[in-house]
C-alpha positions in Angstrom: 132.0 91.5 107.7 130.8 94.7 109.2 129.0 95.5 106.0 127.2 92.1 106.1 126.2 92.7 109.8 124.8 96.2 108.9 122.9 94.6 106.0 121.4 91.9 108.2 120.5 94.5 110.9 118.8 96.7 108.3 116.9 93.7 106.9 115.8 92.6 110.4 114.7 96.2 111.3 112.7 96.4 108.0 111.0 93.1 108.7 110.1 94.2 112.2 108.6 97.4 110.9 106.6 95.5 108.4 105.3 93.2 111.2 106.8 89.9 110.0 109.0 89.5 113.1 106.1 90.4 115.4 103.9 88.0 113.4 106.3 85.1 114.0 106.7 85.9 117.6 102.9 86.2 118.0 102.6 82.7 116.4 105.3 81.2 118.6 103.7 82.6 121.8 100.0 82.5 121.0 99.6 80.2 118.1 99.6 76.4 117.3 98.8 74.3 120.4 99.3 77.3 122.8 96.6 79.2 121.0 94.3 76.2 121.1 94.8 75.9 124.9 93.8 79.6 125.3 90.7 79.1 123.1 89.6 75.9 124.9 90.0 77.6 128.2 88.1 80.7 127.1 85.2 78.6 125.7 85.1 76.4 128.9 85.0 79.5 131.2 82.7 81.7 129.2 79.0 80.7 128.5 78.9 83.5 125.9 81.8 83.1 123.5 82.7 86.4 121.8 85.6 86.9 119.3 87.1 90.1 117.9 89.0 89.4 114.6 91.7 91.7 113.3 91.6 94.2 116.1 95.4 94.6 116.3 96.5 96.3 119.5 92.9 97.2 120.4 91.8 94.5 122.7 88.2 94.1 123.8 87.9 93.0 127.5 85.8 89.9 128.0 86.3 89.0 124.3 88.9 86.7 122.9 91.0 88.8 120.5 92.4 87.0 117.4 94.9 88.7 115.1 98.1 87.8 113.1 100.3 90.3 115.1 98.6 91.1 118.4 95.9 89.7 120.7 95.1 86.8 122.9 95.6 84.2 120.1 97.2 84.0 116.7 94.5 84.0 114.1 95.1 84.1 110.3 91.6 85.1 109.0 92.6 83.9 105.5 92.9 80.3 106.8 90.8 77.9 108.8 89.9 79.2 112.3 91.2 77.3 115.3 87.7 77.2 116.8 85.3 74.2 116.9 82.1 74.1 114.8 79.2 76.0 116.3 81.2 77.2 119.3 80.9 81.0 119.1 78.0 83.4 119.9 79.4 86.7 118.5 82.1 87.8 116.1 83.2 91.4 115.7 85.5 92.8 113.0 86.0 96.5 112.5 87.7 97.9 109.5 89.3 94.5 108.7 87.5 92.8 105.9 89.0 95.2 103.3 92.5 93.9 104.2 91.6 90.5 102.7 91.4 89.7 99.0 88.0 88.9 97.7 88.6 85.2 97.9 90.2 85.5 101.3 87.1 87.5 102.4 84.8 84.7 101.2 86.8 82.1 103.2 86.7 84.3 106.2 82.9 84.6 106.0 82.5 80.9 105.5 84.7 80.2 108.6 82.7 82.7 110.6 79.5 80.9 109.6 81.0 77.5 110.5 82.0 78.5 114.0 78.9 80.4 114.9 76.2 78.7 116.9 72.7 78.7 115.4 71.5 82.2 116.4 75.0 83.5 116.5 75.8 86.9 114.9 78.7 88.7 113.2 79.1 92.5 113.0 81.2 93.9 110.2 82.3 97.5 109.5 84.2 98.1 106.3 84.7 101.0 103.9 81.7 101.6 101.5 82.8 101.9 97.9 79.5 103.6 96.8 79.7 106.4 99.4 83.5 106.6 98.9 82.8 107.3 95.2 80.1 109.8 96.1 82.7 111.5 98.4 85.2 111.7 95.5 82.5 113.2 93.3 81.5 115.6 96.1 77.9 114.3 96.1 78.1 112.7 99.6 75.5 114.6 101.8 77.4 113.9 104.9 80.7 115.5 104.1 82.4 117.9 101.6 85.3 116.6 99.7 87.5 119.5 100.7 87.1 118.5 104.4 88.0 114.9 103.5 91.1 115.9 101.5 92.3 118.3 104.2 92.0 115.6 106.9 93.8 113.0 104.8 96.6 115.5 104.0 97.0 116.3 107.7 96.9 112.7 109.0 98.2 110.5 106.1 99.7 112.2 103.1 101.2 115.7 103.1 101.1 115.7 99.3 97.4 114.9 99.1 95.8 118.1 97.7 93.2 116.7 95.3 90.2 114.2 95.5 92.0 112.0 93.0 95.0 111.5 95.3 92.7 110.9 98.3 90.7 108.2 96.4 93.8 106.4 95.2 95.4 106.5 98.7 92.2 105.2 100.3 91.9 102.1 98.1 95.7 101.3 98.3 97.0 102.4 101.7 96.9 100.4 105.0 97.0 97.1 103.2 93.5 97.5 101.7 92.8 94.7 99.2 89.1 94.8 98.3 86.5 97.5 99.0 82.9 96.4 99.2 79.5 98.1 98.6 76.2 97.0 100.0 75.4 94.7 97.1 78.8 92.9 97.1 78.9 92.4 100.8 75.4 91.0 100.7 76.4 88.6 98.0 79.5 87.5 100.0 77.4 87.0 103.2 74.6 85.0 101.5 77.2 82.9 99.7 78.6 81.9 103.1 75.1 80.9 104.3 73.8 84.0 106.1 70.4 85.2 105.0 69.4 87.5 107.9 71.4 90.7 107.3 70.7 94.0 109.0 72.4 97.3 108.2 73.4 99.6 111.0 75.2 102.8 111.8 78.3 103.7 113.8 78.1 102.4 117.4 74.4 101.5 117.0 73.1 97.9 117.4 70.0 96.0 118.4 72.4 93.5 120.0 73.8 94.6 123.3 77.1 92.9 122.7 77.8 95.0 119.7 76.7 98.4 121.1 79.3 101.2 121.0 82.2 98.9 119.9 83.0 100.9 116.8 85.9 103.3 117.2 87.3 104.2 113.7 86.2 107.8 113.6 88.1 110.8 114.9 85.6 113.4 113.5 81.9 113.2 113.4 81.4 112.8 109.6 83.7 109.8 109.6 81.2 107.8 111.5 78.9 107.2 108.6 80.2 109.1 105.6 81.7 106.1 103.9 81.6 103.1 106.2 79.4 100.1 106.0 78.0 98.5 109.1 76.1 95.2 109.0 75.1 92.4 111.2 74.3 88.9 110.0 72.8 86.1 111.9 73.1 82.3 111.5 69.5 81.4 111.9 68.6 78.0 113.3 66.9 77.0 110.1 70.0 77.5 108.1 72.5 74.8 106.9 74.8 73.6 109.7 
């Protein structure tokens, strides 16, 4: 009996560490009709509707934060969003898209397009496969591979002492599923209906709501060495 209790306890602890328990709790407390109430209230009380998707514990004030584990509402970005058509002005997702499979990413972008108002915008930051490859080959003008390996070894993997280990870790760790380059992200966005796409840099935007929101960089070269930043607009002339 004690052995069974220990087994259940270990399994529960493992599930909690993986986030499944937190995910269920988040759905129970901020999902289904409760989440819908929160969303409806936010839309009613805010003339400018701003959503952060996949921010985890990092919550943006004055935005509604949707995530599968933390945030204001439970939001599974691989499924239909609990938002009405054309109800959102801005969507922000930082270092999130790569956690979806390619097909899930396309669904996410289609849902983003659906809920955005004409003239609404989405800002995406995600790892850049092209510059990540240049980093591995030590041809990235913004950073030397030795500095990248050293940082990765210190912060993520004590056994990382070669570019090969770093590259393999980067495309596999943290739940990464699909890494984009400029071309592939453009294809994904245009297939969802967007045709006005602007490329940006860390923390820089022509849209006030997106300025200085990016935070995934603890050292200067990380800001632009192998991250993609783009903003896409749902123009009024596009399909509704």
